[in-house]
N, C-alpha and C positions, 0 to 999 in steps of 0.2 A: 379611499378604500382599495384601489388598485395597488398602491404602494405597499399596503400591508399584506398583499397576497403572498409574496415569497418569504415573509418573515418566519413562518412556522417551519418551512423547509430549511431556512438558514439556521434556525434553532436546532433542528434535528441534526444537521451536518456538524454543528459546533459540539454537539454532545456525543457524536459517534465515537466509540472507542474509549470514552471516559470510564465507563463501568469496568471494562476489561483491564484497563491500565491501573485502576484504583484498588483492585483487590477487595479487601473487606473493610475499607475505610468507612467509618460511620458518617463521614461527611457526604458520601454518595447518597445516602438515604435523604439527607437534607436537600441535596442538589435536586433530587427527584421531586420533592415537595415544591421547591422554588420553581423548577421548570414547569410543573403543572399549573402553578399560579400564573406564570407568564403566559402559558398557552390560553388559560381562561381570559386573561386581560387582553390578549391579542384578539380573541374571538369577540369580546365585548367591544373593543375599539372598532373592529370591522363592522359590527352591528350598528354602533353609534354613527359611524360615517355613512353607512348605507341609509339609515333613517333620516339623516340630515340632507342627503342629496336632493330628494324631491322638494323639500322645503326651500332649499337654497335656489334651485332652478325657478321655483314659483316666485320667490322674492325678486330675482333678476327680471322676470317677465313683468311683474307689477311695477318695478322701478323704471323699466324701459318705457312702459306706457305713460307713467307719470312724467318722465323726462320729455317725451314727445308732446304731451299736453302743455307743459310749461313752455317748451320751445315754440309751439304753435301760437300760444298766447303772446309771447314776445314778438314773433314774426308779424303778428297782426297790428302791432303798435309801431308807428313811425318813429325813427330815431331823430334826434334834434337836427342832425346834419341833413337828413333827407327832407325834413319839414322846412328848414331854412333854404335849401336849394329850391324847393318847390315854390316858396314864397318869393324868392329872388327872381325866378324865371317868370312867375306870373306878373311881378312888378315891372320887369323889363318889357314884357309884351303889352303892357297897359291893360291887362285884364282886371276888371273890378274885383275887389276883395283880395288882391294880390299883395297888399301891404304898401303899394306905391301911393303917390299923390293923386287925388281925384279931382 
């Protein structure tokens, strides 16, 4: 939405002097109609972007919470390397249930 802010001013600047230099050309009337349609579209696009901003921010918040929940779930599960290291350490110390010979 911010990037669309200066577009109308740029459109105004681009059309400055066109009517004066064009005299009575009939194309100038058409140019006015086209410019008006562009101005309406710019306003519509700004409105669309503005209405999406809140929804997009909420989607990011929800996705972040979901990502954290998934990460926490994985963090709670031991990795095979960590389980193997724990089993090997228990076996070396002679602790029962460590996977060593009893």
